[in-house]
N, C-alpha and C positions, 0 to 999 in steps of 0.2 A: 698804344691806346686801347683801352677795353672797348667792347661793343657798346654803342651808344643808343640812346632813346630815339625811336623814329619820330616821336612827337617833337623833339627838339629839331630834328632835320626838317620836318615839315613847317614848323614855326619859323625857322630861319629862311626857308624857301619862300614863305609868304611875305616876309619882310623884303626879300630880294626880288620878288616877282618872277620866280622861276619854278620849274618842275624838277622832280627827282625821279630818275628811272629806278624801277624795282625789277631786278633781273632774276629769273628763276635759275636754280642750279640743281644738279644731280650728282656731280662728281668734281674731282680736283681740278681738271682742266678748265671747266667752266668757271670755277671760282678764280683760278689764276687769270683767265681771260678778262674777267670783270675788273680785277685789281690792276692788270696791265693798262686797261683803259682809264681807270680812275686815276692812276699815277700820271699817265700821259696828259690827261685833261685837268688834273687837280680838282677832282670832283668828289663831293660826298656821295654816298651810294647806299641803296637798300638791296641787300642780298636776301632772296626769299626761297623757301622750300615748300613745295606742296606735300600733301600726305603721301602721294605716290613717290615723290623724291625721298622722303624720310624712310619709307619702306625699302626702296631700291638700294639706297646707300647704307642703310642702317643709321639710326639716329646719332649715335655717338661719333661715328666716322664723320658724318656731315658737319656736326656741330664743331668738332675739333678742327676740321679743315677751315671753317670760317673763323674760328678763334685764331688759328695760325695766320690767316690773312690779316686780321686786326693787329697781331703782334709784329708781323713783318712790314706793315704799312702804317706806322703810328701817326703819320700825318694825315691819314684819310679817315674821316668819320664814317663808320659802317654800322648800320642797323641790321639786325637779323630778324627776319619776319616769317611767321607761319602764314602761308598763303591758303586761303579757302579752308579754314578750319570748319569741320562739319558738326562739331559737338563741343560741349563744355570740356569733356575729357581730352579731346584732341588739343584744345588750347591750353588746358592745364598742364598737359605733358610737355608742351613746348616751353611754357613758362618755367616749369621745374627744371628743364634741361639748361635753360639760360638764354632763350630767345628774348629779345628786347621789345618785340612787337608781335601781335597776333591778329589775324583776321577771323572773326566769327561770322561765317556766312550763313546767317539765319534765314536768308531768303529761300533756302532749300532745307528740307528735312534732313535728318541725320544720314539718310541714304545718299545724299549729295545729288539727287536727281529730281525729287518731287517738290514742287513749289510749296512753301509753307504759308500759313496765314500771317497777316500783319501782326496780330497779337502774339503769335508763337515766336515770330522774329524778334519783337521787342523784348519778350520775356527772356529768351536764351541769350540775346546780346547783352542785356543789362546784367545778367548773372556773370557773364565773362568780364564785363567792364568792372564790376565791383571787385572781383577777384584779382584782376590784372592790375588795376590802379593801386591797390594796397601794396603791390610789389614794384611799382614804378614802370609797369609795362604798358605800352601803347596798345590801343584797340581800334581796329578798322571794322566797320560794319557794312552791310550791303542792303539797300532797299531797291526793289525791282529785281529782275532776274535776267542774267546774260543768256544769250543763245549759245548753241554749240556744246560740245563736250571735249574736255581735255583732262588727261590723267584720271579718267573715270568720273570726273566731276562736271556737272552741268545738266541743265534741263533739256538740252537738245533744241531743235527748232531754230527759228531765226531770232535775231536780237530784238525784234519788234514785238515779240509775243507778250512780254511783261516789262514794258518801259516804265521807268520810275515816275510816280506821280509827285509833283513838286510839293503839294500840301502834305502828303504822307512823309516826304523827306524831312520836312520841318518838324512834324510830330515825332518822327523816329529819332531825330537828333536831340530833341528836347527830352524825350523820355529815357533814352539810353545813356547819354553822355559820352558817346563815342568820340575819339580823337580825329577820326577820318571817316569819310562816308563814300563808299563805292556806289555809283549809280549806273542804271541801265539806260543807254541812249541809242541802242541799235548795234553795239559791238558784240562780238562773239568770241568764244574760245577757239583756238586752233587756226590752221592756215586758211581754211575755206570759209572766209567771212562774207565776201560779196562776189557776185558774178559779174559785176562791172564796177567802175570807179564810183564809190558811194557819193550820193548827193543828199539833199535835205529829206528825201523820201525814205531813206534807210538809216541815216545817221542824224539823230535828232539833237543837233547842237543847240537849237532853240530851247529845248528842255533843260540842258545843262546851264545855259545862260540864265534861265528863269530861276533855277535852284540856287545859283550863286547870288542872284539878286535877293532872294528870300533869306539866304544863309551866307552873308558876305564874309564871315570870318571862319567858316567851316572848311576844313581841308577836304577837297573832293578828290576822288580817285577814278581814273579811267582804266578799266580792265579790258582785256582783249585788244590791246593797242599796238600790236605789231603792224608794221606797214607792208609786210610781205613784198619786198622789192622784186621787180621783174628780173633784175640781173641775178639775184640769188636763185630764183626759180629756174632761170635759163641755165645756170651752171649745173644744177642737179640734173636737168633733162639732157644737157649736152653730154654728160658722162653716165648715161644709162638710166636715169630716173624717169618717172612717168607722172609728174605732177600735172593736174589739170589746171587750166588758166584760172587765176584767182586774184582778188584785190584785197588789200588790207586797209587800215586806217591811214589816210594821207597825213604826212607830218604836219602840213599846214593846219589841218583840223585839230591835231593835238596841241599845236601852238596856240590856236584860238581858245582851246580849253584851258590852257595854262594862263592865258590872259583873263580867264573867268573862273578862277578859284581852284583849278586842278593842280595839285601839288605832288601827287604820286601817279606815275604812269607805268603800268605793268607791261613788260616786254619779255616774250619767251620764244614765240615761233620764229622771229627773225634770226635769233641766235641758233636755233635748231637747223634752220635752212643753211646758214653760213657754215656750220660745222659739217653737215652732211655733204654739201657741195665740195668742200675742201677734201674730205676723205674720199669721195667718189673720184675726184680728179687724180689723187695719188694712185688709187687702185687702177684706174684706167691707163694712166701714162706710164706707170712703173709697176706692172703686175708682178714683177719678181720680188718686190719688197714685202717683208712680213714683220719687221720690227714695229711694234705699236708706236714707238716714238716717231717713226717716219711719217705717219699720218696724223697722229694726235697733235704734233707741234704745229703743222699748218692749219689744222682745225682750230686750235686754240688761238692762233693769230687771226684767222678769219673772223672768229667771234669777237675778239678784242677790237677789231676794226669797226664792226657794226656797233658795238657798245660805245666806243669812243665817239662815233658819229652821233648816236642818240643823245649822249650826255651833252654834246655841243648844241644839238638842236633843241633840247629841253631847257637849256640855259643854266644847267648846274655846273658847267665847266668853269673852273677858276674860283669856286667858292669853298673849297675844302678847308682853307685856313682862315675863314671869316670869323670863327667863333670858337670859344673854348667849350669842349663837351662837358655837360653836366652829368654827374653820376646818376645811376638808376636810383640809388638811395635818396638823392636830393629830389629827383622827379617824384618819387613816392611821397615825400614830405609836401611837395607842392600840390599834389592831388589832395592830400589829407587836409591841409590848412586853407585850401581854396585859392592859393596864389597862382596855381596852374589851373585855370578855369576849364571846366568841361560843360558849362552852360552856354549854348549857342546864342549868338546875337541874331535876332529875327527881325527882318524889315519887310513886312507884308502890308 
């Protein structure tokens, strides 16, 4: 099966009332871990790469690895997504390479750090939408700014510094025609999200619910949604790590989001923790080993376990065979003739 449209994955998720995990990758083992989990749970999946990942792995290596995943697992619908594109050129290069989805994060300027104005965000996002939709490629935009920094991207600070305004979310969706909308509700990039289990004072689920009420058919996206489980932190620290206590986004809050329009859930930190813990364990218990396969195999298995659990928790498990993938060419025709609507339904 060729790589498929993220728009189709999200449309089908909306019909089924579930979310789809979007898992970041940097190398072959991470891609393999995701596919191991997708096969085990029979899940459609979004595989995404940041600008940092594309630079680290080199574009063609990473793209060919994900292409191979699609060829080796024809029963699994896979969308390939550019995470946090910082400019038109970044998104264009991903589309030209063969990505089936891009995020234009116009909430920040091209430096990936400085918050932009609303009008700047609308302008650059709409430009990417026009270019991408001509080619059948899905576009995710962002309104509001997440906290923290990851892969050199982010405004820093807490996730409460630039929470999404529901009225601006409506205007943004209407003016840009994005397929998916990432919103800021208090989540942050990285492992150090919260200093205690988050409640309504730091995780604004009421904002998410209000945006879904205003935009009932718009696919919402939760970024910074790793749960940062204590057992993964403990494993790292047990074998020589020095992580400070931290809390992530509780799975039950993500599930509440899924009940209120969230269709794409970004997960990265949990997988990094699982990999690092597994590698540290091998090094500590068998220091004589030096074959990379001796530590990369358990690392891959540890990540696959986390991904499979998230796929089950998000509800995507069992849905890989629900529908026949539509070609990117057909998606482009749908955008052009209007049968694939990009005009949001607004109920205010």
